[in-house]
PQR file of N, CA, C, O and H, with PARSE charges and radii, in Angstrom:
ATOM      1  N   MET A   1     104.893 155.306 158.806 -0.4000 1.5000
ATOM      2  CA  MET A   1     103.812 154.326 157.728 -0.0000 2.0000
ATOM      3  C   MET A   1     103.629 154.833 156.471  0.5500 1.7000
ATOM      4  O   MET A   1     103.559 156.008 156.109 -0.5500 1.4000
ATOM      5  N   LYS A   2     103.554 153.725 155.790 -0.4000 1.5000
ATOM      6  CA  LYS A   2     103.738 153.809 154.235 -0.0000 2.0000
ATOM      7  C   LYS A   2     102.528 154.150 153.873  0.5500 1.7000
ATOM      8  O   LYS A   2     101.856 153.124 153.975 -0.5500 1.4000
ATOM      9  H   LYS A   2     103.611 152.771 156.084  0.4000 1.0000
ATOM     10  N   GLU A   3     101.727 155.203 153.428 -0.4000 1.5000
ATOM     11  CA  GLU A   3     100.346 155.144 152.634 -0.0000 2.0000
ATOM     12  C   GLU A   3     100.382 154.113 151.285  0.5500 1.7000
ATOM     13  O   GLU A   3     101.359 154.019 150.542 -0.5500 1.4000
ATOM     14  H   GLU A   3     102.273 156.036 153.346  0.4000 1.0000
ATOM     15  N   LYS A   4      99.388 153.523 151.159 -0.4000 1.5000
ATOM     16  CA  LYS A   4      99.092 152.727 150.195 -0.0000 2.0000
ATOM     17  C   LYS A   4      98.462 153.607 149.179  0.5500 1.7000
ATOM     18  O   LYS A   4      97.746 154.576 149.430 -0.5500 1.4000
ATOM     19  H   LYS A   4      98.595 153.600 151.762  0.4000 1.0000
ATOM     20  N   GLU A   5      98.861 153.094 147.802 -0.4000 1.5000
ATOM     21  CA  GLU A   5      98.422 153.732 146.604 -0.0000 2.0000
ATOM     22  C   GLU A   5      97.253 152.996 146.131  0.5500 1.7000
ATOM     23  O   GLU A   5      97.024 151.855 146.532 -0.5500 1.4000
ATOM     24  H   GLU A   5      99.443 152.307 147.599  0.4000 1.0000
ATOM     25  N   LYS A   6      96.580 153.541 145.379 -0.4000 1.5000
ATOM     26  CA  LYS A   6      95.088 152.808 144.751 -0.0000 2.0000
ATOM     27  C   LYS A   6      95.832 152.240 143.943  0.5500 1.7000
ATOM     28  O   LYS A   6      97.026 152.467 143.749 -0.5500 1.4000
ATOM     29  H   LYS A   6      96.766 154.468 145.053  0.4000 1.0000
ATOM     30  N   CYS A   7      94.782 151.050 143.156 -0.4000 1.5000
ATOM     31  CA  CYS A   7      95.347 150.261 142.317 -0.0000 2.0000
ATOM     32  C   CYS A   7      94.384 150.837 141.317  0.5500 1.7000
ATOM     33  O   CYS A   7      93.516 151.608 141.726 -0.5500 1.4000
ATOM     34  H   CYS A   7      93.812 150.867 143.315  0.4000 1.0000
ATOM     35  N   THR A   8      94.453 150.562 140.173 -0.4000 1.5000
ATOM     36  CA  THR A   8      93.304 151.133 139.085 -0.0000 2.0000
ATOM     37  C   THR A   8      92.335 150.137 138.849  0.5500 1.7000
ATOM     38  O   THR A   8      91.555 150.530 137.980 -0.5500 1.4000
ATOM     39  H   THR A   8      95.158 149.936 139.840  0.4000 1.0000
ATOM     40  N   PRO A   9      92.079 149.075 139.240 -0.5600 1.5000
ATOM     41  CA  PRO A   9      91.197 147.971 139.238  0.2800 2.0000
ATOM     42  C   PRO A   9      90.266 148.280 140.732  0.5500 1.7000
ATOM     43  O   PRO A   9      89.036 148.233 140.750 -0.5500 1.4000
ATOM     44  N   CYS A  10      91.057 148.576 141.853 -0.4000 1.5000
ATOM     45  CA  CYS A  10      89.941 148.868 142.806 -0.0000 2.0000
ATOM     46  C   CYS A  10      89.566 150.025 142.847  0.5500 1.7000
ATOM     47  O   CYS A  10      88.477 150.213 143.389 -0.5500 1.4000
ATOM     48  H   CYS A  10      92.056 148.615 141.837  0.4000 1.0000
ATOM     49  N   GLU A  11      90.449 151.433 142.201 -0.4000 1.5000
ATOM     50  CA  GLU A  11      89.341 152.141 142.376 -0.0000 2.0000
ATOM     51  C   GLU A  11      87.960 152.190 141.042  0.5500 1.7000
ATOM     52  O   GLU A  11      86.815 152.608 141.219 -0.5500 1.4000
ATOM     53  H   GLU A  11      91.334 151.280 141.761  0.4000 1.0000
ATOM     54  N   ALA A  12      88.407 151.757 140.059 -0.4000 1.5000
ATOM     55  CA  ALA A  12      87.523 151.463 139.135 -0.0000 2.0000
ATOM     56  C   ALA A  12      86.159 150.330 139.670  0.5500 1.7000
ATOM     57  O   ALA A  12      85.042 150.274 139.155 -0.5500 1.4000
ATOM     58  H   ALA A  12      89.337 151.417 139.916  0.4000 1.0000
ATOM     59  N   ASN A  13      86.570 149.670 140.603 -0.4000 1.5000
ATOM     60  CA  ASN A  13      85.372 149.037 140.835 -0.0000 2.0000
ATOM     61  C   ASN A  13      84.573 149.897 142.533  0.5500 1.7000
ATOM     62  O   ASN A  13      83.454 149.852 143.043 -0.5500 1.4000
ATOM     63  H   ASN A  13      87.477 149.716 141.021  0.4000 1.0000
ATOM     64  N   PHE A  14      85.904 150.606 142.907 -0.4000 1.5000
ATOM     65  CA  PHE A  14      84.759 152.077 144.038 -0.0000 2.0000
ATOM     66  C   PHE A  14      83.898 152.494 143.275  0.5500 1.7000
ATOM     67  O   PHE A  14      82.689 152.540 143.502 -0.5500 1.4000
ATOM     68  H   PHE A  14      86.814 150.643 142.494  0.4000 1.0000
ATOM     69  N   GLU A  15      84.481 152.841 142.278 -0.4000 1.5000
ATOM     70  CA  GLU A  15      83.630 154.169 141.146 -0.0000 2.0000
ATOM     71  C   GLU A  15      82.184 153.437 140.674  0.5500 1.7000
ATOM     72  O   GLU A  15      81.054 153.919 140.607 -0.5500 1.4000
ATOM     73  H   GLU A  15      85.463 152.803 142.094  0.4000 1.0000
ATOM     74  N   ARG A  16      82.705 151.994 140.355 -0.4000 1.5000
ATOM     75  CA  ARG A  16      81.319 151.555 140.203 -0.0000 2.0000
ATOM     76  C   ARG A  16      80.117 151.170 141.417  0.5500 1.7000
ATOM     77  O   ARG A  16      78.911 151.286 141.198 -0.5500 1.4000
ATOM     78  H   ARG A  16      83.624 151.602 140.409  0.4000 1.0000
ATOM     79  N   ASN A  17      80.576 150.792 142.455 -0.4000 1.5000
ATOM     80  CA  ASN A  17      79.767 150.680 143.581 -0.0000 2.0000
ATOM     81  C   ASN A  17      79.154 151.797 144.082  0.5500 1.7000
ATOM     82  O   ASN A  17      78.001 151.765 144.513 -0.5500 1.4000
ATOM     83  H   ASN A  17      81.556 150.698 142.633  0.4000 1.0000
ATOM     84  N   ILE A  18      79.997 153.019 144.056 -0.4000 1.5000
ATOM     85  CA  ILE A  18      79.126 154.514 144.398 -0.0000 2.0000
ATOM     86  C   ILE A  18      78.188 154.994 143.024  0.5500 1.7000
ATOM     87  O   ILE A  18      77.202 155.718 143.159 -0.5500 1.4000
ATOM     88  H   ILE A  18      80.934 153.044 143.707  0.4000 1.0000
ATOM     89  N   HIS A  19      78.561 154.580 141.950 -0.4000 1.5000
ATOM     90  CA  HIS A  19      77.523 154.627 141.119 -0.0000 2.0000
ATOM     91  C   HIS A  19      76.186 154.214 141.175  0.5500 1.7000
ATOM     92  O   HIS A  19      75.137 154.789 140.886 -0.5500 1.4000
ATOM     93  H   HIS A  19      79.362 153.992 141.840  0.4000 1.0000
ATOM     94  N   HIS A  20      76.525 152.734 141.748 -0.4000 1.5000
ATOM     95  CA  HIS A  20      75.354 152.263 141.605 -0.0000 2.0000
ATOM     96  C   HIS A  20      74.440 152.303 143.220  0.5500 1.7000
ATOM     97  O   HIS A  20      73.214 152.197 143.213 -0.5500 1.4000
ATOM     98  H   HIS A  20      77.378 152.267 141.982  0.4000 1.0000
ATOM     99  N   LEU A  21      75.155 152.451 144.419 -0.4000 1.5000
ATOM    100  CA  LEU A  21      74.518 153.020 145.683 -0.0000 2.0000
ATOM    101  C   LEU A  21      73.618 154.625 145.258  0.5500 1.7000
ATOM    102  O   LEU A  21      72.454 154.918 145.532 -0.5500 1.4000
ATOM    103  H   LEU A  21      76.151 152.537 144.425  0.4000 1.0000
ATOM    104  N   VAL A  22      74.618 155.412 144.544 -0.4000 1.5000
ATOM    105  CA  VAL A  22      73.635 156.543 144.301 -0.0000 2.0000
ATOM    106  C   VAL A  22      72.186 156.404 143.043  0.5500 1.7000
ATOM    107  O   VAL A  22      71.241 157.187 142.948 -0.5500 1.4000
ATOM    108  H   VAL A  22      75.563 155.174 144.322  0.4000 1.0000
ATOM    109  N   LYS A  23      72.440 155.193 142.236 -0.4000 1.5000
ATOM    110  CA  LYS A  23      71.344 154.765 141.302 -0.0000 2.0000
ATOM    111  C   LYS A  23      69.945 154.551 142.398  0.5500 1.7000
ATOM    112  O   LYS A  23      68.809 155.009 142.275 -0.5500 1.4000
ATOM    113  H   LYS A  23      73.208 154.557 142.314  0.4000 1.0000
ATOM    114  N   GLU A  24      70.446 153.793 143.345 -0.4000 1.5000
ATOM    115  CA  GLU A  24      69.380 152.952 144.080 -0.0000 2.0000
ATOM    116  C   GLU A  24      68.568 154.136 144.548  0.5500 1.7000
ATOM    117  O   GLU A  24      67.367 154.032 144.302 -0.5500 1.4000
ATOM    118  H   GLU A  24      71.369 153.421 143.445  0.4000 1.0000
ATOM    119  N   GLY A  25      68.944 155.220 145.155 -0.4000 1.5000
ATOM    120  CA  GLY A  25      68.692 156.270 145.936 -0.0000 2.0000
ATOM    121  C   GLY A  25      68.073 157.556 145.005  0.5500 1.7000
ATOM    122  O   GLY A  25      67.947 158.722 145.379 -0.5500 1.4000
ATOM    123  H   GLY A  25      69.920 155.305 145.355  0.4000 1.0000
ATOM    124  N   GLU A  26      67.699 156.937 143.572 -0.4000 1.5000
ATOM    125  CA  GLU A  26      67.344 157.874 142.996 -0.0000 2.0000
ATOM    126  C   GLU A  26      65.871 158.744 143.189  0.5500 1.7000
ATOM    127  O   GLU A  26      64.966 158.022 143.609 -0.5500 1.4000
ATOM    128  H   GLU A  26      67.801 155.989 143.268  0.4000 1.0000
ATOM    129  N   ALA A  27      65.608 159.720 143.026 -0.4000 1.5000
ATOM    130  CA  ALA A  27      64.314 160.614 143.565 -0.0000 2.0000
ATOM    131  C   ALA A  27      63.259 160.091 142.677  0.5500 1.7000
ATOM    132  O   ALA A  27      63.535 159.556 141.604 -0.5500 1.4000
ATOM    133  H   ALA A  27      66.343 160.307 142.684  0.4000 1.0000
ATOM    134  N   PRO A  28      62.222 160.218 143.049 -0.5600 1.5000
ATOM    135  CA  PRO A  28      60.863 159.936 142.304  0.2800 2.0000
ATOM    136  C   PRO A  28      60.840 161.188 141.260  0.5500 1.7000
ATOM    137  O   PRO A  28      61.396 162.266 141.471 -0.5500 1.4000
ATOM    138  N   THR A  29      60.120 160.859 140.133 -0.4000 1.5000
ATOM    139  CA  THR A  29      59.885 161.707 138.925 -0.0000 2.0000
ATOM    140  C   THR A  29      58.874 163.109 139.689  0.5500 1.7000
ATOM    141  O   THR A  29      58.501 162.969 140.854 -0.5500 1.4000
ATOM    142  H   THR A  29      59.669 159.983 139.961  0.4000 1.0000
ATOM    143  N   PRO A  30      58.599 164.088 139.097 -0.5600 1.5000
ATOM    144  CA  PRO A  30      57.444 164.770 139.826  0.2800 2.0000
ATOM    145  C   PRO A  30      56.307 164.288 139.733  0.5500 1.7000
ATOM    146  O   PRO A  30      55.592 164.366 140.732 -0.5500 1.4000
ATOM    147  N   LYS A  31      55.710 163.557 138.361 -0.4000 1.5000
ATOM    148  CA  LYS A  31      54.609 163.100 138.741 -0.0000 2.0000
ATOM    149  C   LYS A  31      54.680 161.935 139.898  0.5500 1.7000
ATOM    150  O   LYS A  31      53.973 162.172 140.878 -0.5500 1.4000
ATOM    151  H   LYS A  31      56.290 163.493 137.549  0.4000 1.0000
ATOM    152  N   GLN A  32      55.410 160.743 139.926 -0.4000 1.5000
ATOM    153  CA  GLN A  32      55.688 160.096 141.065 -0.0000 2.0000
ATOM    154  C   GLN A  32      54.968 160.474 142.238  0.5500 1.7000
ATOM    155  O   GLN A  32      53.985 159.935 142.747 -0.5500 1.4000
ATOM    156  H   GLN A  32      55.984 160.550 139.130  0.4000 1.0000
ATOM    157  N   ARG A  33      55.775 161.748 142.678 -0.4000 1.5000
ATOM    158  CA  ARG A  33      55.832 162.114 143.828 -0.0000 2.0000
ATOM    159  C   ARG A  33      54.695 163.073 144.402  0.5500 1.7000
ATOM    160  O   ARG A  33      54.296 163.459 145.501 -0.5500 1.4000
ATOM    161  H   ARG A  33      56.573 162.186 142.265  0.4000 1.0000
ATOM    162  N   HIS A  34      54.384 163.251 143.010 -0.4000 1.5000
ATOM    163  CA  HIS A  34      52.888 164.097 143.376 -0.0000 2.0000
ATOM    164  C   HIS A  34      51.211 163.359 143.377  0.5500 1.7000
ATOM    165  O   HIS A  34      50.155 163.876 143.742 -0.5500 1.4000
ATOM    166  H   HIS A  34      54.708 162.938 142.117  0.4000 1.0000
ATOM    167  N   GLU A  35      51.472 161.973 142.821 -0.4000 1.5000
ATOM    168  CA  GLU A  35      50.477 161.069 143.271 -0.0000 2.0000
ATOM    169  C   GLU A  35      50.809 160.056 144.406  0.5500 1.7000
ATOM    170  O   GLU A  35      50.089 159.082 144.623 -0.5500 1.4000
ATOM    171  H   GLU A  35      52.330 161.553 142.524  0.4000 1.0000
ATOM    172  N   LYS A  36      51.813 160.302 145.042 -0.4000 1.5000
ATOM    173  CA  LYS A  36      52.428 159.811 146.714 -0.0000 2.0000
ATOM    174  C   LYS A  36      51.652 160.758 147.295  0.5500 1.7000
ATOM    175  O   LYS A  36      50.677 160.329 147.913 -0.5500 1.4000
ATOM    176  H   LYS A  36      52.398 161.093 144.866  0.4000 1.0000
ATOM    177  N   GLU A  37      51.860 162.211 147.257 -0.4000 1.5000
ATOM    178  CA  GLU A  37      51.350 163.261 147.937 -0.0000 2.0000
ATOM    179  C   GLU A  37      49.881 163.187 148.056  0.5500 1.7000
ATOM    180  O   GLU A  37      49.284 163.143 149.132 -0.5500 1.4000
ATOM    181  H   GLU A  37      52.651 162.559 146.755  0.4000 1.0000
ATOM    182  N   GLN A  38      49.368 163.176 146.960 -0.4000 1.5000
ATOM    183  CA  GLN A  38      47.467 162.822 147.136 -0.0000 2.0000
ATOM    184  C   GLN A  38      47.393 161.635 147.837  0.5500 1.7000
ATOM    185  O   GLN A  38      46.633 161.659 148.805 -0.5500 1.4000
ATOM    186  H   GLN A  38      49.854 163.211 146.087  0.4000 1.0000
ATOM    187  N   GLU A  39      48.103 160.377 147.562 -0.4000 1.5000
ATOM    188  CA  GLU A  39      47.863 159.063 148.554 -0.0000 2.0000
ATOM    189  C   GLU A  39      47.719 159.409 149.738  0.5500 1.7000
ATOM    190  O   GLU A  39      46.704 159.098 150.362 -0.5500 1.4000
ATOM    191  H   GLU A  39      48.720 160.357 146.776  0.4000 1.0000
ATOM    192  N   VAL A  40      48.917 160.270 150.385 -0.4000 1.5000
ATOM    193  CA  VAL A  40      49.291 160.427 151.865 -0.0000 2.0000
ATOM    194  C   VAL A  40      48.335 161.168 152.321  0.5500 1.7000
ATOM    195  O   VAL A  40      47.947 160.843 153.443 -0.5500 1.4000
ATOM    196  H   VAL A  40      49.741 160.523 149.878  0.4000 1.0000
ATOM    197  N   LYS A  41      47.524 162.566 151.560 -0.4000 1.5000
ATOM    198  CA  LYS A  41      46.538 163.507 151.841 -0.0000 2.0000
ATOM    199  C   LYS A  41      45.281 162.764 152.317  0.5500 1.7000
ATOM    200  O   LYS A  41      44.675 162.782 153.388 -0.5500 1.4000
ATOM    201  H   LYS A  41      47.840 162.830 150.649  0.4000 1.0000
ATOM    202  N   ALA A  42      45.025 161.874 150.753 -0.4000 1.5000
ATOM    203  CA  ALA A  42      43.555 160.926 151.106 -0.0000 2.0000
ATOM    204  C   ALA A  42      43.536 160.378 152.265  0.5500 1.7000
ATOM    205  O   ALA A  42      42.624 160.590 153.065 -0.5500 1.4000
ATOM    206  H   ALA A  42      45.517 161.860 149.883  0.4000 1.0000
ATOM    207  N   ALA A  43      44.612 159.547 152.522 -0.4000 1.5000
ATOM    208  CA  ALA A  43      44.898 158.555 153.714 -0.0000 2.0000
ATOM    209  C   ALA A  43      44.325 159.375 155.040  0.5500 1.7000
ATOM    210  O   ALA A  43      43.314 159.120 155.695 -0.5500 1.4000
ATOM    211  H   ALA A  43      45.352 159.376 151.872  0.4000 1.0000
ATOM    212  N   PHE A  44      45.334 160.486 155.235 -0.4000 1.5000
ATOM    213  CA  PHE A  44      44.869 161.604 156.593 -0.0000 2.0000
ATOM    214  C   PHE A  44      43.484 161.935 156.427  0.5500 1.7000
ATOM    215  O   PHE A  44      42.870 162.097 157.481 -0.5500 1.4000
ATOM    216  H   PHE A  44      46.155 160.693 154.703  0.4000 1.0000
ATOM    217  N   GLU A  45      42.634 162.121 155.011 -0.4000 1.5000
ATOM    218  CA  GLU A  45      41.608 162.845 155.125 -0.0000 2.0000
ATOM    219  C   GLU A  45      40.790 161.638 155.806  0.5500 1.7000
ATOM    220  O   GLU A  45      40.045 161.925 156.744 -0.5500 1.4000
ATOM    221  H   GLU A  45      43.132 161.989 154.154  0.4000 1.0000
ATOM    222  N   GLU A  46      40.885 160.386 155.408 -0.4000 1.5000
ATOM    223  CA  GLU A  46      39.280 159.366 155.751 -0.0000 2.0000
ATOM    224  C   GLU A  46      39.761 159.198 157.201  0.5500 1.7000
ATOM    225  O   GLU A  46      38.871 159.003 158.029 -0.5500 1.4000
ATOM    226  H   GLU A  46      41.490 160.152 154.646  0.4000 1.0000
ATOM    227  N   SER A  47      41.482 159.258 157.792 -0.4000 1.5000
ATOM    228  CA  SER A  47      41.136 159.207 158.979 -0.0000 2.0000
ATOM    229  C   SER A  47      40.859 160.197 160.308  0.5500 1.7000
ATOM    230  O   SER A  47      40.962 159.996 161.519 -0.5500 1.4000
ATOM    231  H   SER A  47      42.205 159.416 157.120  0.4000 1.0000
ATOM    232  N   LYS A  48      40.522 161.177 159.634 -0.4000 1.5000
ATOM    233  CA  LYS A  48      40.366 162.585 160.279 -0.0000 2.0000
ATOM    234  C   LYS A  48      38.995 162.116 160.824  0.5500 1.7000
ATOM    235  O   LYS A  48      38.320 161.369 160.116 -0.5500 1.4000
ATOM    236  H   LYS A  48      40.438 161.340 158.651  0.4000 1.0000
ATOM    237  N   PRO A  49      38.478 162.562 162.207 -0.5600 1.5000
ATOM    238  CA  PRO A  49      37.031 162.556 162.572  0.2800 2.0000
ATOM    239  C   PRO A  49      36.264 162.998 161.969  0.5500 1.7000
ATOM    240  O   PRO A  49      36.943 163.454 161.049 -0.5500 1.4000
ATOM    241  N   LYS A  50      35.086 163.289 161.710 -0.4000 1.5000
ATOM    242  CA  LYS A  50      34.177 164.572 160.838 -0.0000 2.0000
ATOM    243  C   LYS A  50      33.584 165.282 162.130  0.5500 1.7000
ATOM    244  O   LYS A  50      33.252 164.592 163.094 -0.5500 1.4000
ATOM    245  H   LYS A  50      34.534 162.918 162.457  0.4000 1.0000
ATOM    246  N   LYS A  51      33.435 166.842 162.145 -0.4000 1.5000
ATOM    247  CA  LYS A  51      33.138 167.260 163.217 -0.0000 2.0000
ATOM    248  C   LYS A  51      31.225 167.988 163.188  0.5500 1.7000
ATOM    249  O   LYS A  51      30.730 168.467 164.208 -0.5500 1.4000
ATOM    250  H   LYS A  51      33.705 167.402 161.362  0.4000 1.0000
TER
END
């Protein structure tokens, strides 16, 4: 069986798709992460029954 060689346009398209997928999965900024953590903590505090 003969191995197929990558063509330059196909390889470029593959690289572009990989960069696009990675960009979609960008991590939040530290500020966004802190805000989200505070939001989650507040939600759990509200749902806890008071003793």
